[in-house]
Each structure stands twice: as C-alpha cells, then as structure tokens.
C-alpha positions in Angstrom: -77.1 30.8 -77.4 -79.6 29.9 -74.7 -82.0 32.7 -74.0 -83.3 33.6 -70.5 -86.9 34.4 -69.8 -88.2 37.9 -70.3 -89.5 39.7 -67.3 -91.9 42.7 -66.9 -91.2 44.9 -63.9 -93.5 47.4 -62.2 -92.9 50.5 -60.2 -95.5 52.4 -58.2 -95.2 56.2 -58.4 -97.9 58.6 -57.1 -100.2 55.6 -56.6 -100.3 54.9 -60.3 -99.0 51.6 -61.5 -96.4 52.1 -64.3 -95.4 49.1 -66.4 -91.7 49.4 -67.3 -90.2 48.2 -70.5 -89.6 44.6 -70.9 -86.2 43.5 -69.5 -84.5 40.9 -71.7 -81.3 38.9 -71.6 -78.8 40.4 -73.9 -76.6 39.0 -76.6 -72.9 40.1 -76.3 -72.3 42.9 -78.7 -68.6 43.8 -79.3 -68.0 47.5 -79.1 -71.4 48.3 -77.5 -71.5 51.5 -75.5 -72.4 50.8 -71.9 -73.6 53.9 -70.1 -72.4 54.5 -66.5 -74.5 57.7 -66.6 -77.7 56.2 -68.0 -79.6 58.0 -70.7 -82.8 57.7 -68.7 -81.2 59.9 -66.1 -78.9 62.2 -68.1 -81.8 63.6 -70.0 -82.9 65.3 -66.8 -79.8 67.4 -67.0 -80.8 69.4 -70.1 -79.9 73.1 -70.2 -82.0 75.9 -71.6 -81.0 74.8 -75.1 -81.8 71.1 -74.7 -78.1 70.1 -74.3 -75.9 68.8 -71.5 -72.4 70.1 -70.9 -69.3 68.1 -70.0 -66.1 69.7 -68.6 -62.9 67.8 -68.4 -60.0 68.1 -65.9 -58.3 70.6 -68.2 -61.3 72.9 -68.3 -62.4 72.0 -71.9 -66.2 72.2 -72.2 -68.3 70.1 -74.8 -72.0 70.4 -75.2 -74.0 67.6 -76.7 -77.0 65.3 -76.6 -77.0 63.6 -73.2 -76.9 60.1 -74.6 -73.5 60.9 -76.1 -71.9 61.2 -72.6 -71.0 58.8 -69.8 -70.4 55.5 -71.5 -67.5 52.9 -71.9 -67.2 50.7 -74.9 -67.5 47.0 -73.8 -67.6 48.2 -70.2 -69.9 45.4 -69.1 -68.8 42.7 -71.5 -66.6 39.8 -70.7 -64.7 38.6 -73.8 -62.3 35.6 -73.7 -61.8 35.1 -77.4 -63.9 35.7 -80.5 -65.9 32.5 -80.5 -65.8 31.5 -76.9 -69.0 30.2 -75.3 -67.9 32.0 -72.1 -68.3 35.5 -73.7 -71.1 37.2 -71.8 -72.3 40.6 -70.5 -73.8 42.1 -67.4 -75.3 45.0 -69.2 -78.8 43.5 -68.6 -78.2 43.8 -64.8 -78.9 47.5 -65.2 -81.9 47.3 -67.5 -84.2 47.3 -64.4 -82.9 50.4 -62.7 -82.4 52.2 -66.0 -86.0 51.6 -67.0 -87.2 52.7 -63.5 -85.2 55.9 -63.6 -87.6 58.3 -65.3 -90.5 57.4 -63.1 -88.3 57.7 -60.0 -87.1 61.2 -61.1 -90.7 62.2 -61.3 -91.6 60.6 -58.0 -88.6 62.3 -56.2 -89.5 65.7 -57.7 -93.1 65.3 -56.6 -91.9 64.3 -53.2 -89.8 67.5 -53.0 -92.7 69.7 -54.1 -95.4 68.0 -51.9 -94.8 69.8 -48.5 -92.6 72.2 -46.5 -89.1 72.3 -48.0 -87.5 72.1 -44.6 -86.4 68.6 -43.5 -89.3 66.3 -42.9 -91.3 63.5 -44.3 -94.6 63.5 -46.2 -96.8 60.7 -47.4 -94.3 58.8 -49.5 -95.2 57.8 -53.1 -91.7 56.4 -53.8 -90.8 52.7 -53.8 -87.7 53.3 -51.8 -86.0 50.0 -52.4 -86.2 50.6 -56.1 -84.7 54.0 -55.6 -81.9 52.4 -53.5 -81.1 49.9 -56.3 -81.0 52.7 -58.9 -78.6 54.7 -56.7 -76.5 51.6 -56.1 -76.3 50.9 -59.9 -74.9 54.4 -60.4 -72.2 53.7 -57.8 -71.0 50.3 -59.1 -71.0 51.4 -62.8 -69.1 54.6 -62.2 -65.5 54.9 -63.4 -64.6 55.7 -59.8 -65.7 52.2 -58.7 -64.1 50.6 -61.7 -60.9 52.3 -60.8 -61.1 50.9 -57.3 -61.5 47.4 -58.8 -58.6 48.0 -61.2 -56.3 49.2 -58.4 -57.2 46.1 -56.3 -56.5 43.8 -59.3 -53.1 45.4 -60.1 -52.1 45.0 -56.4 -52.4 41.3 -57.0 -51.6 40.8 -60.6 -49.4 43.7 -61.6 -50.1 45.8 -64.8 -53.0 44.5 -67.0 -53.8 45.3 -70.6 -57.1 47.0 -71.4 -59.1 43.9 -72.6 -58.2 41.9 -69.5 -58.9 44.9 -67.2 -62.4 45.3 -68.7 -63.2 41.6 -68.4 -62.0 41.4 -64.8 -63.8 44.6 -63.8 -67.1 43.3 -65.3 -66.5 40.0 -63.5 -66.0 41.7 -60.2 -69.2 43.8 -60.6 -71.1 40.6 -61.5 -69.8 38.9 -58.4 -70.8 41.7 -56.0 -73.8 43.5 -57.6 -76.6 41.2 -56.5 -75.3 40.8 -53.0 -75.1 44.6 -52.7 -78.7 45.0 -54.0 -79.9 42.4 -51.5 -78.0 44.2 -48.7 -79.6 47.5 -49.8 -83.2 46.4 -49.0 -84.6 48.6 -46.2 -81.0 49.7 -45.5 -80.3 53.1 -44.1 -82.1 56.4 -44.5 -82.3 58.7 -47.5 -82.5 62.4 -47.4 -83.4 64.3 -50.6 -81.4 67.6 -50.9 -83.2 70.1 -53.0 -81.8 73.4 -54.2 -83.4 76.4 -55.8 -80.4 78.7 -55.7 -77.6 76.6 -57.3 -77.1 73.5 -59.4 -75.5 70.2 -58.5 -73.0 68.6 -60.9 -72.6 64.9 -61.8 -69.2 63.3 -62.3 -67.4 60.1 -63.1 -67.1 59.8 -59.3 -69.0 61.2 -56.3 -68.9 60.9 -52.6 -69.3 57.3 -51.4 -67.6 55.1 -48.9 -68.4 51.9 -50.9 -65.2 50.2 -52.0 -64.6 47.3 -54.4 -64.0 45.0 -51.3 -67.5 45.5 -49.9 -70.3 43.0 -50.4 -72.7 44.7 -48.0 -73.6 48.3 -47.1 -72.6 48.3 -43.4 -71.3 51.8 -42.3 -72.1 53.0 -45.8 -72.5 56.7 -46.8 -73.0 58.3 -50.2 -74.1 61.7 -51.6 -75.3 61.1 -55.2 -76.2 63.9 -57.6 -79.5 63.0 -59.2 -80.7 66.1 -61.1 -79.4 69.6 -61.3 -81.7 70.6 -58.4 -81.5 67.3 -56.4 -78.9 65.2 -54.7 -79.6 62.2 -52.5 -77.9 61.4 -49.2 -77.9 57.7 -48.3 -76.5 56.6 -45.0 -76.4 53.2 -43.3 -74.8 53.7 -39.8 -74.4 50.7 -37.5 -77.2 51.9 -35.3 -79.7 54.6 -36.2 -83.4 55.6 -36.1 -84.8 54.1 -39.3 -87.8 56.5 -39.4 -88.5 58.3 -41.5 -86.9 56.1 -44.2 -86.9 59.1 -46.6 -86.9 62.8 -45.9 -86.0 66.0 -47.6 -84.1 69.2 -46.9 -83.8 72.5 -48.7 -80.2 73.4 -49.0 -78.3 76.7 -49.5 -75.8 77.5 -52.2 -73.0 76.9 -49.7 -74.2 73.3 -49.1 -74.5 72.7 -52.9 -70.9 73.9 -53.3 -69.8 71.5 -50.5 -71.5 68.6 -52.3 -70.1 69.7 -55.7 -66.6 69.9 -54.3 -66.9 66.4 -53.0 -68.0 65.2 -56.4 -65.0 66.9 -58.0 -62.6 65.2 -55.5 -64.0 61.8 -56.2 -64.1 62.3 -60.0 -61.2 62.2 -62.4 -61.9 63.0 -66.0 -65.4 64.5 -66.4 -68.0 66.6 -64.7 -71.4 67.2 -66.2 -73.6 70.2 -65.6 -76.8 71.8 -66.9 -76.6 75.6 -66.9 -74.1 76.5 -64.2 -70.5 75.7 -65.2 -68.6 74.6 -62.1 -65.4 76.3 -60.9 -62.8 73.6 -61.0 -60.8 72.8 -57.8 -57.4 71.1 -57.5 -59.0 67.9 -56.3 -60.4 67.5 -59.8 -57.8 69.2 -62.0 -55.1 66.7 -60.7 -56.9 64.2 -62.9 -57.1 61.4 -60.4 -59.9 59.6 -58.5 -59.1 61.1 -55.1 -60.9 60.7 -51.8 -60.9 62.4 -48.4 -58.7 60.6 -45.8 -61.0 57.9 -44.3 -63.7 59.8 -46.3 -63.8 62.4 -43.5 -64.5 65.5 -45.4 -67.0 68.3 -44.5 -69.6 66.3 -46.5 -69.2 63.3 -44.1 -70.0 65.4 -41.1 -73.0 66.8 -42.9 -74.3 63.3 -43.6 -73.8 62.4 -39.9 -75.9 65.4 -38.9 -78.7 64.3 -41.2 -78.6 60.6 -40.2 -77.2 60.5 -36.6 -75.6 57.3 -35.4 -76.5 55.9 -32.0 -73.6 55.2 -29.6 -74.5 51.7 -28.3 -71.7 51.8 -25.8 -73.4 54.5 -23.7 
C-alpha cells in the first residue's frame, strides 16, 4: 500500500507554540472503532468520580470511561471486498482536529475566564479557524449527519444493507468534508456560552442547520456542546458584522435548558452528561433524529440575537 507523507501540525494557544501529534495516513483496519465523540474531547466530561454517563432514549444510564462511548465500528471505512485495492478510510481526516482538541479546550476555558463574563471580546489567544474545523468535524461525524446522508441515499436507492450504507456514508463525508472546511475559513462569528449554574449535555445530534446536501456554510447556524460548562454558538448569516469574530456570554440555567432541549430534539439514541442527569423530553424519547420545522426553535431566535443579520434590502 502506498503511504502518504507524515505531517506535523501546530496550534497556537495562549501565545505558546504547541506541537501536535504527528498525523499519519492510516491503513484500513476492519472493525476499527471510529469515534464521533472524540476521546480528546469526551475526557473533558468526567464527573466527580472520573467517569462519563450515557443515557439512552429509554432512560437507561451507563457510566464508563469516556473512550468507551461515542463510536461506530468501521464508521469511516469504505470496504468493497476483502482484498480490493479500493478499500480505504477517511479516519485520518479527523486526526488533525482530534489532536488539536485538548489545546483548544484549554484555550476556550482560558478565554472564558480572562475577562468580564458578560458578552464581549478579550484579546484572543485562540486560533479560531482551527476551532471552526474542530466544530465542523463534530457535525459531519455525528450520527445525526450520518442519518441525513442515509435518508438522502435511500430516497434515491431504496433500502440499503448496513455495509453498503457505511461505505456510501463515508464516501459522502469524504466528498464534502474538505470543501466544508475550506468554506469555514473566517466564516461567521462564534459566541462561547459559559454556565456556572447548570451543565450542558452532548448527544448523537445537536442543533445545526447543516444538511448532507450542503457544501458550504452559507446561512449556517449551530449550537455545539463543548464541555459541561461550555457550548459554542456558530452563525454564518448572509450579511453580518464580522467583529468580534469570537465573543462570550454567561448564560442562565434557563438558557442552558433551552440548548439542552435542542440537543435532545436533534439526538436519537444517546445523550452524555457529567454530573447532572438530564430530564428527558418527548423530542428525545421518540428515538428519532428530529428537528424543528425549518430549524425555527427558540434556540434559533437566540442565535439571531447573538449574531444579528443585516437586511440588505433596506
């Protein structure tokens, strides 16, 4: 098998240059667990006992080491047959964001603690485009996004077996990921939501308007849980004030509940939490990847207030 070059990436956090792990091309490993909730992020969700909790749509709670959660066997592999030279993987696409994740968590936490907790901007130590790529990688790997691809495929092809579904989902992600990353450069504004009163939950889906048909981030909105105390709003209206590119806002328990309810609606099978077990709502217990009609839930209006869109027609 021809090997690609090895690259070393760098990320700047708090003015210190941090060398990331080497990123290598990967051999295709049958049965490999591909994390859609990367271990480098899930370890930030440890509870007081050093565990992470998962609750399913039936209310069953399991506590475990974070690396045991949030993965799909062969999720990023494309197998044609056992000996095919076309067998490949896109798992290495996510080595860069996954290696950057711990430094970015630290940088975001330092950003949150650096100044007044009300919305505003401080001198920014975060390489924002790297943060954007990390957030985008969470979206396109999520079971919610995979489900969107599957639904699109079945509309054209009818019912598919599991191996073919996995192969075609990975192929679709491969086709779109780099164009989406390119589109994300300097795109939109980020607002860091920080909470001291309640915890966010992560899920196998979360609020985003990005569908499997999109190859750019035009009119894009997302609210992505990042740690139990932090969620990140990312909005790319058609016309907006780009400054500051990143800001922060202290949020109340009511706003955390609103974000968590959106996460439950867009999730299907699993929610993850640190210490505060979420109260399940019907939008999650129905065990479907749901969404607000035209994505117009309360959380959408909240995002519009944080990142207002200019009306160019006036």
